[in-house]
N, C-alpha and C positions, 0 to 999 in steps of 0.2 A: 228588088225581093231580098229579103231579110236573109242573113247570113248567120248560122250558128255553128260552134266547134264540139266536136266530141273528141276527147282523146282516150283511147281504150287499147288494150292487148288481148293476148290469147294465153292461157297459162293451161298447161296440162303436161301430164306424164310424157317420157319419150314415146314416139310413134302412135300418139294418139289423135292426130290428124291436124295439127296447128298449120303446117305449112300448106296443105291441101284446102284447108278452109280459107286461109288469106287467099288463095288462088281464087276461089268461088267469090269471094267479097269483091275482088279486083274486077271479075268479070261483070258482076251485078252493077259496080259503079262505072262500067266503061272503061276503067284504066288499061284494061287488056282485053283482047278477042278472045272469045272462046275458043280452046284448044291451042292457043298461042304458044302456051309455054306452061312446063310445070315446075312447082316450087319455085317461084319467081323470087320469093324473097331469101332462098338460100343460093347466095352468090358465089360462094366458094365451091370449087368441084368436088372437095371433100365432103361437105355438106351433103352433097348429091348422092357421091357414092356410099356415102355411110347411111343416108336416108334420115339423119338427124340435123337438127341446127345447131351449129358451132358459134355461129356469130348473130346477134340479133340484126334485124333490117327494120327500119321505119320506111313508112310509107304514106303519103297523102292522098285520100280520095276525094270527090265531089259526089254528093247524092243530093236528089231533089224530092221532096213531097209537098205536093200542092204548092203553096206560095213561100216555102222556107226550101233554102239552100243549106245543105250541112256541108262541113268541112271536116271529113273524119280523118284523124290520124291514128294509123294502126301501128303497132310495135308488135312485131313476131318475135318471141325470146326463144333463148336456149331450152331446151326440155332436160339437160343433164346437170347432175349435182355440182359436176367441176365448175358451172359457171353460174352458179347460184347469186353470185354478186350482182351480176348483170341483170338478172331478173328481178333482185331487190330495188335497184335504180331504175328499172322500167316501172314497176309499181309505182315508184315514188313520182313519175312522170305522168301519171294518167289519173283517171277519175272513176274508168270503169274497167272491168275484164270479163271477158267469155271465159268462163271456168269449164272445159272440156274434157270428157270423159269416154273412153272408148268402151261401146254397147258389148263388145266380146271379150274385154278383159277386166272390165269394172274398174272400181277406184284402186289405184296404185299408192304407192308410198310418197312418190312426189306431188301426188295429187293433193295428199293431206298438208304436205309440206307449203306448199304454194298459196292453199286456199288459208293456212293460218296465217301466212304473210300477209295476204290481201285483205284478211280483216282486220288485222292489226292495224294496218294503215287506213282502214276505213273507205275503202272501195265498194263501190257498187257493183254485184256480181250476177251474172246471168248464166245459170247451170244450164249445161247442153250434155245431152247425150249423143255421141257421133257414131257413125259405122253401122246405123241400123238395119242397113240394106243386106249386112252380110249374114250367111247362114248360121253362124255362130254367135249371132248377137244374142245376149241376155238382157233385153229391154227392161222387163219388169223387176228382175233382180237388181240390176244397176240402179234404177230408181229407187229401190228399198234403201240400197247402201248409201245413195245421196241421201236421202231423206233422215237414215238413223245417223248417219256420220256428220252432217252438216247442217242438219235442221232444215233442208228445203221443202216448200210445200211441193205437193205432186204437180199441182196446176202452174208451177214456177219454170219445171222443167220442160226444155224444149228438145225435140227428138229432130235430129237432122241426118244427112249422108253428105259429108263435104265431097264425096267420089263423085255424086251423081246430081248433087244440088238440091235434093229434096230438102225442103225446111229452112234453106239458108235465106231465102227472101223474107221469110216471116223474123229469122232471127235478124237481119238487118234492120227491119221496121222496128223491131223491139229495142234494137240498142240505142236508136236515134230519141226514142220516147223515155228510156228507162235510165241511160247513164247522164250524169248531169252536166250543164254548161260549166266549164273550166273558170277558176276565179281569174278575173280579170282587171288586176291594178296598174292600169297604163300610166297612170300621171306620177306613180312612185320611182325611186331609182331602181336601175336595171338590176332584177336579181333572177338568174337561170341556172337551172341543172344540167350538167352533162351527164347524159344517160349512155352515151356512146362515144367512141372516136376511132378514126381509122386514118391511114396514113395514104396520101396520093403522091405519085412521085413528083407531080406538075406544082401541086398546090401547097403540098405540106399537110400538116394535120387538118383534118376537117371534124369538127366537134359536131355531134347531134345533141340540139338543147330544148329544154323545155322552158318557156318564158313564165314566170309566176307573177314578176313586176316589172313595169318599165316598157322601154322600145329598144329596138337594137336596128343601127343603121349603118351602111358603109362608113368607114374613117370615124367611127366613134372609138374612143380609148377604152380599153378594157382590162380588167385584171382576172387572175384566177386564184380564189381565196387560200386554196390549201398548199398549192405548189410556189405561189408569190411571184409566177411569171406574169408579164403585161406585154399587151400588144395594142395594135391598130385593125379594126375589122376591114377586110380587104372585100369579101364578098359574103352574102347572106342570103337564105332561101328558103325552099321545101324540098322534100323528098319526092320525086316522082319515080316510077316504076323502072325507066330507063336512063334517068339523068337527075341530075341535080338542078333544078328550076329557081334560077334567081329571081329575088324580090326587092323592092326597093326598102322595105322594112319588115320587121317581125314585131308583134305587139303581144302584150301579156295575155297568156292562154293559150298560144300558138307552140307547136313543135316546129322545129326546121333545123337548118344548118349553120355553121359560121365558121368562115375561112381567114386565118388572120398571117399565114407564112410561117408560123412556128414550124419547125423540122424536127423537132424532138418530142416523140407522142408523150413521153415520161411528164412533160410539161403541162399536158391536156389530160388530165386524169378523169376517169370514169367516177361519178360521184361529186366532182368538185363543183363548187359554185363560181360561176362566172357573174362579174358585177362591175359596175362604173366607179365604186367607192369603196375603199377600206371599211367605211360607217356600215354598209349593208351587212346584215345578218346572214351567215354562211346556211346553207339548208342542211338540216341533220342528216345523220347516216354515212358520212364518206369514212371509207376505209382505204387505207393502202393495201395494194394486192400482197398478199401473205403466201409465199410458197409453201406447200405441205408435202410435195414430194420432191425427191431430188435423185435426178438420173445422169449419169455421164454418159456424154456420146464421142464414139471414136470411127473415124473412117476407117473401113477395111484396108483401103490402100493408103498407108501412111503419108505418101505424097499429097494426097488431097487435103491434109490438114488445113494449108493456107485458104481452100475454097470453103471448107466447112467454117471456120471464121469468119469471113466474108458474109457467108449466108446468115450466120446467126447475127451477125450485127444488122443486117436487112431485115431479118425475121423480128427482132427487136423493136424496129421501128414501128412496127405495124401489130405488135402484140405487147400492150404494155405490162402483162403479169408475167412475162418472161424475165428471167433473171439468169445470169450467167457469169462464170469465171474459168480462166484458163486452168489447164491440169496437166499433168505428163504421167504416163505409165510406160515402164521400162520395157513392157513387151508389146503393148499396143500403139506405144508413140504419144504424139499429142492429141488430146482430148479436150473437151468442154463440159464444165459441170453445169447442169441446167437445174434452177428452181422453178418447180412447176405447180399449177393448181391441184392435180389430181392425176391418175392413170390414164384418164381419157386425156387429157390436156397433153399427156407425155406422148401418147401414141399418135396425136393429131400434129403435134410439132414434127416428130419423126416422119410422118408421112409427107408434111409438108417440104421439109429438108429433101426428101427424096424425091419428092414428086415436081416441087418448082425449081430445085437445084442439081438435081441430076446427082446427088450423092449416094453412096452406099454405106451404110451404118452397122457397128456395134453398139448396142446399148447394155449398161450394167444393170444389176439388179436395182430397183427403187429403194430408196431408205428414205427415213423421215427426219425431223430435226428432234433433239432431244436436249433438255437444260440440265445443268449440273451445277451443286455448290461446292466450291473447294473448302477444305481445312481452314482455310483464311476468312470463309464466309463470302467470296465474289460468287456472283451468279454467271454462268458462260454457256452458250449455246453452240451445238456443232451438227452437222449434218452428214457427216462420215464418221466411221467408228474408228479410223486410224486417229482421227484428231481428239479422240477421247483418252484423257491421261489414266494412268495407271490407277485400279481401285483404291489404293492406299492413300492416293491424294485426294478422294472425293470424299464430301460429308453426305450428300443426298442427291439422286437422281431422279428426275421428272420426266415422264413421257407424255404426249398428247392425247386425249381422249375424245370420243365424239359421242353425240348422242343420234340413236337411230330408230327409224320405223320401218318394219318389214312387214309386206301384205303376201300371203299365199293361200295353200288351201288347207282345210283342216287336217286332212289325211296325213300331211307332211311334219304335223307338230314333232313328233317323237325325233326325227333326224334334224329338224331344224333347231331343237332345243339343245341337241347334242353337240351339233357344230358351233352353236354360240357358246357353250360351257367350254368346248376344247379351245375356242377363242377368246377366253378370257373375259367373257361378256357378262353382265349382270341384265338380266329380263326383268323389268319393272313392272310391265303390264302386258295382259293377254286379254284379246277381245275377239270374238267368235261375231260372224255376219252370215247366217245360214251355213254354207260350207266353206266359206272364207275365214281367214285367219289374220289377226294382226299380232304382232309383237313390238313390244318397245322397251329400250332400254339403253345400256351405255356398254362401250368397250374402248379398248386400246385402238389409236388409229394403226399400228404398226400390224395389227392383223389384217387389215384390209388389203395390204400391198405384197401379201405373201401369195397364197393362192384361195384367199377366202372366196371371190366370186365365182371360181369355177367349182368349189365344193358345194357352193351356194346353188349353182344351177342343176350340178349332179343330184343333189339331196331333194329337189323339187322337180325335176324332170323339166327345168325351164319356166315352171309357173311360180313367179316369184319377183317382187320388187323391192329394192332396197334404198332407201334414201338416209342422209346422214348429214349433220351439223357438226362444227366445232364446239366441244364442250369444256376446254381448258385443260389445266396440267394436274397430273397425279404423281405421288411417288411411286416408284418401281424399283425392282431389282434387276438388273442387267448382267450378262457375261460377255466378256469382248473375245470372240472367236477369231483367232489368227490362223491360216491355213499355210505350212511351211514345206517348201520344196529342198530336200536336202540341207536342212537348217536353216533356210533362209526364208522370211517372210516374203511373200508375195504381194506387192502393192496392189490394190485392186480387190485382195481377198480377204479382206478384215471387216468381220459383221458384229453387230450388236444383236441379242436375242435375250427374250426373258430368262431369266433364271432356270424355270423350272421346264424350260424348251432347249437349252444349250446345248446339253450333252447328247440329246437325240439329234440335234440339227448338226454339231459336230462330227459325228460318226457319219451322218447321211453325206455330207458335203465333202469330206475326208474320202469316203468311199467313191464317190461319183467323181472327184479329180482325178482320182488314181486309175478308173476305168478309161477316162477321155484322154489321158497324156500318153501318148506312144511311147513303146520301149526305146529305151536309148543305147549307147554301146557300154553304159555302164549302169551301175545300181542306182534306182531313185528310190528315195523313201518320202513318202506323204505323210503329214502330221497334223493334227489339229490341236491347237493348243488354247486353252480356256482360262482367261487370267492368270497366264503365265505357266499353266501347269499343260503337260502333254495329256490329252485323254484318247486321242484315237491316232491309229497309225496303220499304214499299210506299204507293201512294198513292191516295186515295180523291177523284176529281176532283169538283168542287162540281157543282151544277144549274146551267144555263146558261140565262139569259132573254135571249131575243132583243130588247136595247132598239132595235134599229133598225128593227122590224118594221113601225113606222107611218110610217116614213119612205118614201114611194114615189118612186124617183129622187131626184134632188137633187144638192147637193154632195157628195163623198165625204169632204170635210174634216169637215162636219159629222157624219157618221156615226163618224169615226175619233175625235172629241172624245167623242161618248157612249159609245164602246167603252172609253176611255182613263178615263172618269169611272167606268164600271161596274168597272174593273179595280181602281181607288185604293178602291171602296167594299168590294170583297171582301176587299182584303188588310187595311182597317180591322175588317171582320167577323170576319175569322181571327184576328186580334189579340185582340179584345175579346169574341168570341162563344165560348159554351162547347158543346163537342162533346157530342151528346145520344148516351149509351150506355145503350141500354134494358136494362133486367133480362134480358130474354131471351138479349142477347149472352152476359151471364156463363152463363147457363145452359147454352147451346151450346158453349161455350168448356170449361166443365167437365166436359162429357159424356165 
């Protein structure tokens, strides 16, 4: 019986049904029994809990039509913008993509982003409208959107319900006909793309690869082009639903796994080229993971810092995008500064640390990286406000910008435009599709990590999707805000804000800190200092003890002496006493 290979993926916006469709395809090919499991390819518990894919998962299925056996390699991909690089590498590993759109939600921001990437890479696309069984399904409207936005013909668009299985068999039959057979140059030197990697405590790093040239067998010597690591192959094989199935050989066109015994996941980078010779040309598109958001993690119990440190070390073995360094706060104690791909990556990392390692954590406000040029002409980058030198020493400051695409409903245009204006965005394109609205433009990345997404949800009652990509650096004017308690700068309470927003934020945070610090036995002064100048001040009065209570009547002079003595004592206490800043104050301030 003739065997053919089809390599494909499913791309869609979050919650449009990728993982559920994968389950139905696995059932139709006999890889799992009907009703056996849900979200089979979401192997991490946080994926299941959140209902989103945070780690892509490949699987090999077998499907027979007539006299032809098809080896189907499916890669389910993350749907969140934080993991878009993994999606890009997935697209580079396949020839076709199921382009999935939710009938009740219509085309969303990430739908557009992933369609653009897939077309750029020349993939064959099958447009599919999912969830047609829902009472809220807008099938005809969604068809029109897909035709207007992407140029699909009506007869090309398949209608399915991944939940009930309606139309999925027709989709499976079409993909084996439409998706091309992969390039298979088996007699050339080995060239393979690493599109995923994960850490196994017994085998070390397991690399998921797509072979474009050559063959791969156990005991072959291989090298990783960008990291320079070299190794000997221990095991190879294909991904099955419940196991890694070993094979004696992988050949060009196939997708499978490679085990070499390498223990450091940083040597087996997603996007790297695996080859048998330095002369082999690397596959284009490799990028080193770049941290966009920085957050400090502290254990609520300072005695658990060694446990946090060990947990981060273990987590960094399975998450190559995680960057970290040690830091210390005089109030919160030992902590770790993490560099992350985005806000969701930060939330998932915190959940993993708490769920998998039993930690209770305090996290600081997220920040981003800025770069500046000194008066001497040197360029430097910082990811904490405290590391930025005085304004007098800086010639130019630049901040990262993004390109965004936003989809919502037409009636929210006014609120959306005002929010974007307040967020320093420049709207460059406005398009309408019936009652739907698309806005595209650019804005500073810093605006996304404040309260932008909550405001976006409020402005649209949740009927919105937002996708963004890195767009480079642009000059900016920043002000450095320091919060002082009794004249002392509090480490961890130093921030950078756009010049036009700095005064408001200084007063806002000064007031908030004053409201959450408990009263002391002495006066406490909270100040906000912008670029070295005090611009906000709040006073927390001390507890007052009535030292004259035991004096009934008597000489007023004696009472005055006691009050004066108390005043001097408080002054002394203020000078030598340490203001108690509870951890809860930091937690409340960073919300």
